[in-house]
Structure formats: C-alpha cells, structure tokens
N, C-alpha and C positions, 0 to 999 in steps of 0.2 A: 182964479181957478188955479190951483198949484201947478206949474209945470214938471211935466214928466224927465224924469232923470233920463239921460239916454245910456244903454247897457255898459259896463266896464271890459275893456279888453278881454278875451277870451269868454264872456259870459253872453249868453243871447236870451231873451225871452224863448220859449217854445215855439217853433213854426215845424209847418207841413215840411215831409220830404223834399217835396216836387220845388217848394220855395225856395228851399235849402239849395237845391241841386241848380233852379235857375240863377240864383245869387251867385252861387260860384264859378258857374259859367260866363255871367257876365264879367266878373273879377278876371277871369282868363283871358276873355277877350282885350279888355280896356289895358290889362297889364302889357300883354302884347304888344298893343297898338302904341305905348308908351313906349317902347325898348327896352324896360325896366325887367331884370332878373330877380324873382322874389326869391327869398331863401327856399320855399316849400318846393319851385321849380327846379333849383338847382341841386338839394339834397332831400328828397321826398321824407318826410315824417308823419305819417298817416296811418293809425291805426284802428283794429277794433276796440282794441282794449289798453289802455296803458294802467300798470301798476308803476305807485311811488312810494319808494321804501323795497329793500332786499332783505328785511330779517325775514323770521320763518313764516308770519302771516302773509307777508308781500310774495315771497318764494313761493309758498304754496299754492298760494290765489295765482300766479301766472301759471304754476303749473297745471292746474283744474282747467285753466281758461284755455292754456293750449291744447290739451286733452282734448277739448270740447271745439278745437279747431277753429280758433279765433286767432287773428293775428295781434300779436301780443308785443309791446315794450315794457321795460322794466328800468327805471329810473333811481338812481341813489346817488346821493351827495358824495359818498364815500368809493364804495363798494358792499358786497355781500357780506352780511356778518362783519362789519370793519370793530376794530378794538374797543370803539365808543358804543357801540348798536348792542341793544339788550339781548342779542342773541347772538353775541361774539365772544360768550364764555365758553370755558371749556364742557362743561357738561349741566344736561338737566335731569331731573325725575319725571318719570311716565309712572303713571298711577291712576286705578280708575277708583278709589276711595274718595266718594267726597260729601258723606254723610246722605243727606236728602236732594241735595243737589244733582238730578238724574241726569241732567242735558250734559253736564262735565262726566259722569261713568259712561253714558253714551259715546260720548266724542272721543274720549282717550281709549276705547277700549276699540272703537272703529279705527283710529287711526295708527294704532299698531300694526296692523296689517302694512298701511304704506311705510312706514319705518321701518318693517322687516324687509321688505321688497327694495327700499333705496339703500339699506345696510349689503344686503345681497349683492346688488350690481354695482356695488362702487368699490373702491379698490381697499379700501380700510375700513373695519366696523366702524358701523353709525349706532348701533342698537345693541348695546349690554343686557342680554335678558337676565340679568341675575337676581329679581326680585326686590320686592319693597317692604319693609319691615318697619311699622311702626310702632313705638313703645310707648306705652299709656299706665297711668293710673286706674285702675277698676273702682265703678264703674265709667265708662267714656261713651256719652250719647253719640259722638261722633263716629266712634267705632263701632258701635251697636247699629245705627240707621246704616253706615257701608255696608254692614254685613247683612244686613238685609236687603238692601239694594243688588248688592251683586247676586246673592244666592238668587234673585230673581230673574237675573239674567244671566246666570250659569257662569259666573266670572268666578275662575278658583280665588280662595283664600283660606286661611289656616288662623285658629285662634290659640295661641301659644301660652301656656300657664310659664309661670316665674321660673321654675323649674327646667322646664322645656327651654327657656330661654337661654340660660346659664350651659344646659348641657351642648347647645348647638351653636352657642356664639360665647364663648369664654372669656373673650376680650371685654365684655360688657358687665359690669356690675349691675346688678337687678334687686329691688327691694322685693319683700315680699306681697305687698300689696301692688304690684304693676304685672302688666302682661304683654304681650304682644299680638299684633294683628298683620300677618304676613300673605301679601298678593306675589305668588309665584310668577306670574306672567308679566308684572313691571319690570322696571330697570333702570338703566340710564342710558340717555342719550349723550352723543358726542355733537354739542350745540352746533360750533362754529364749521365744525366739518359736514354736518348736516346741512346746513344752510348754502356753503361752498358747493359741495358735492352736488346737488340739485340746480344751483345755478350755472354749473359748468356744462350738466346735462341739458340744461335747455339754450346755452349759446350754440351746443351741439346740434340741437335739432332748430334751431333758425330763429328762437326768442332773439327780440334785440334787447342790449343793456347798454344804456345811456349812463354819462357820469356829469351829475349837475345838481347845483340846489334850486330846488323849485321853488321859485316865488309864492308867497300866500295866495289861496283862493278865496276870493270874495263873493258875495252874490249881490245883486242889485236890491237895494232895500227897498224891503216890502213886495216884491215881485218874485214869484217862482221862476225858472230859467232852467237852461243846460250849459254845460259846459262845453265847448269846442276846441280849448286848448289850454295847455299847461306852457309855462314861459319856464325856463330858467333864468337865473340872475345875471346869467351871461350874453341873455336876448335870443336863445335857442327857444322856439315855439316847436310843440308837437302836438297834433292834433288826433281824436281819437270820438270814438262814439261812445266810449265808458270809460270812466276813471275810477280807479280803487285807490282810495291813502291809506298804507297801512307803514306809519312816518314813526314809530313807538313814542320815545319821550318828545319829539317834536310835534305830535299830531295838531298841538293845540296851538303852536304857531303856523302851521300850514292850512289847516282847516280852523281859523279862528272863531266864524259863526257858529260852527258846529258845537267845538269842544274848549271854547274859552273860560276858565276855570273849573272844568269838568274833569281835568287831568294833573292828579297829585304824582309828580316824581319824587321819590326818596333816594337817599344813599343805601347802598347795601355792599357791606365787606364780607370777602370770603378769602380764608386762610387755607395755604395747603402746606400740611404737616410731614416729615420725611418719615417713614416707616418701613422697618425692614421686610425682606419677603417672608411671606406666611405670618407676618404679627398679627393682622386682623381675622385669620384662619379663612370661612365662608362666608362673610358678613357681606348681606346685601347692601343696597342704597339702605339709610335708615333715617326716620325722622322720629323725633324727640322733641317734641315742639317747647319752644320757640324754635331751638336749634334743628338742624337736619343734615346730611352729608353724606360723603361715598366714600367706599373703601378706593384704595391706592388703583386708580383707574391707569391701564398703561404707564404704571410706575410714575405718574405725575403727584402722587403724594394725597396723604389723606386729606379729605375735604370737609372743613366744617365751617357754617354759616348760620346766622341769625335770621330767621326770617321776619321776627319783629319790623315793621317798617320804620327806616332811618329818618334822618333831617331832611329836609327838601332840598334839592340840588338842582344846578344848572348844567344839563350834560354836555354842554360846549364847554364852560369855562372852570367846574370843579376840578381840584387838586385830586388827584386818584391814586394817592400814598395811602394805606391803610394805617389806622390809628395806632397808638398804642393800649387804648383803653378798648378796641376790638379785639385785638390778640389778647388781653387780660382776660376778656369775658369767654373768648373761645377756651384758654386755657382752663379755667375754672370748670367749663362745661365738661372738659376732658377729665377731669380729676375727679367729677362726681361720675360721670359714666365710662368714661374708658382711662383708668387712673394708670394703667400701663404706659399710656401715650401723651400722659400730662406735660412732659418735660421734652418732649419729641423736638429735634428741631425743625425752625421755621423753613420750608422750601420757597415759597412764594407766595403775593398776596393780592387780590383783585378788588377794584373798586368798581361795582355796576351800578344798576340800577332798577327799581321797578316803576313802571308807569301803571299807577294805580287809578281805577275807576272810585266814584265814591262808595260804592258797593261790593268791588271786586269781581263784578260780574265785567266779562268781556264786552267791548262795542263792535257791532256788526249792523251796521244800520246806512239808511239813505240818508245824505246830505238834507238838513232843513229847508234848503232853498234852491237844491239843484237836482234835479231830477236822476241824471246818470250818473251824479256822481255818490260813490261810496266810503262810509267811514269805516274804519277796523284798525282796533287796537285795545290799550287798556288790558295789556295781559296779566297786570294784577300781581307778577310773581310765580303764576301757574298757568300760564298761556301755553308757554314751548310747545308742550305733548300733546296740545288740539291742533298743530297746524295743519295737517291734513285735511280734519275737518271740518276748521275753518276755511281751508279754501275752496272745498265742497262746496260750503254751503254760499260762499263769494260768487263763485261761478253762478251756481243755482239763482242767486239774486240777478247776477246781470242777464241772465237767459230768461227771467219771468217767470222759470218755474217753481220759484219758491218765495216766500215773505219776511221780513225782517220777524225773529223771533223777542216777546215781551222783555228775557230779561237782558237783552242786548240792546233795546232801544236806547237813542241818544237822551231822549227825552226821560227816561229812568234815572240818568247820572245826577246826581246833585253838585252843588258845590261847596259839599262838606262832607268829609270822608266819615264814611260808618264801616269798616270791614267787614264784610258777611261771609267770603267763601274764602277756604282753607284746603 
C-alpha cells in the first residue's frame, strides 16, 4: 500500500472549521507552555484575503475585496506598478470594440465608470476621454462586428469615411479604400499613476501592503486542499482564508501547478517621439494594426508601439533597451501614416512585456488543486482597461456569489499560442 505523503508547508487538506480552530488553540497552548514566541504572536499577519501582486488586476481585486468589508493584505516583490511590471508603463488604451467577444465589451464599458471615479478623486488625471480611432481597410469584419455589438449595448461610435478622416485628422495620410471607427467614450488611461493612486487610497483606508518575494505555491500531488499561508523568501508567513495571485509575467513561477507552460511572456517595444504643440491637432488614441499609439499625453511625446507579439523574454533578466530595428519599424510606419512625424526626434523608449495566454483570453479561475486560491492574469496586451471589472469578478468569486466564466478557465489555456483576441 502506497504511503500517503504529508502535506507541504502552508497547504492542508480541506478540514472543518471547528477542527481547524481546535488545532490552532492546541498549538497556542503548546507554544505558550514552551516559552517560545512565534512570528504570528509577535507580529500578527492574518487576513480575510491576501492578494499577491500589485498590478492593475491585483490592486482592483484588493479594492473590491476591501469595499466588500474584507480585511485585505497586498504583497508585491517591489511595489505597485513598478518599472518592470506590466502595469508600470505610462499609458494604456480603453475601448469597447472587440468584435464578437462581448464579454470584453461589457467589461470595458462597465470599467469606465470606475476609471472616471478614480480620476475624479485623484490629484492628477487618470482617464483622458479623448476617444479611440481604429483605421482600417474596408471591409473589416472586426469593425463590422464591433459596430453590431456596440449598437446593441447603446455604446456610442461613429463610422468615418476616408474624406471625413482627412478633414478631422489632417496629420494622418488616409487611402481611398480606408475608413475609421471612432469610439468617443474611449480614451487613454495613465497606467502607472492609476495603480499607484489606488494603492495609496487603499493604504489610507487600512489595507496592509507588504513587500516581499513570495515563494512558489505547490499543491500536494493528487490531493485537493486549501492554502493556509503564503511565505516570503525571507521567511515571513502571512495567513489568510482566501488568496488571489495576480502576478503578471511571474504568474507561472508563483503558481506552477496551475500555469506552467500556459503563460507566454513577450518583449514589446514602445517609442515616444517629440512633437510640437498642436502638431497632431485633435487626434485621439489610435489603432492601425499592428501599430497603435497616443498623441502626446501631458507632453510625454507621440507614442508608437507594435502590437505584434515580440520574442520571448524573461522579465527579470532581459535588457530593457529598445532596438534599432524597432525604431526603424516605428519610423517606417510614421512615414506611411503620419508622414510629418517620420523624422521627429526620439524622446524616450520603453521595453515592457505582454503576458499572453494561448488564446489571448484572460485567466480568472480557481487553482486546480487549492480550493481557496484564485489565479488571475494573462492580460495579453489588452487587459489593463478591464481592471475594475476583473476586480469585481474576483471579489464575487471569493464571496461565492459567482462562478468562473468559460473563456477565463485555466483548462482552456493551451501550451501553444494561437492569439484570438485583439
């Protein structure tokens, strides 16, 4: 008969609440009798929910859990929206057009209210409602499907012919076979500022923020259970009833049993070009796939980025200097679409990452072996805008008032990329 292995530290088979309380009580008596002072008695670290990762998904999950009355702690190895995080960049797009993938239209539209509210109560703007313009060659199935879905949901949009595009946005070169799809309610989110502002708000309202690199979470082989604590690599233990892991490009390292070989981290280069005041007129956020970008937000420069998945990268060791080839490709695009900007001075560059699932869908699901652990991530280059809706869904999952949704299941994520969401 095969001997049953004992549970790993921090992972326990599911037990009744009374049994758990009796065990903890017995442990406390034994500890007191021995004269030892445990870490837990010296510095209590026990919460209703612990969120690991202080990027956009983690910070909104913490906010929604806190608003639901739970005692929450947030743990991050460096800090909210740090320079190596996927949420640490300058700006992100918020738009509702997703073709037939209505869940993202629903969540983007719902999230705008939270972004507006956060922007209103922050000292600096977080949401710039400047609209989002898709430029496309006719006909476009993505645009046609987006128009149908937005019409059904009463979300405003405009279809612009080539002549109208030239009149309204003279900085753009537009072909006769091209058209525009304009979402006036969309715009730009100041990414790093948004996450750090919400983190500051949570700190001021009693949410605990801890700094530390969390050790990987492993389930006992062949046995479902519950996580009782996470530990940092420095030895600190943090206990909770529920755990949310929103670790961005490190998700597969922290939750290997759930996400190993299901996360594809790619290198993405971003360029900011110097433009004079008024050089781009009333140009909104724009997408001309595979490129997309922003007018000069708050004087930072005209942003150009290629949405094509770049080569694989390690978020800890990669050289974050943009390549000459990347700049050359960006300038070639400018020469075609924004010819007056093709020779603009380069202000700055940034190398960030996408953490992609095999399909481009997010992951929001229960850990396959740990009943009180929720795995959240795979923003796949389009997730930031959905942060508030993701946070709400996570809070509902933790409360047991919602079930995981089919597109976000871990089991639906393959070990080979086949991008299906733009």
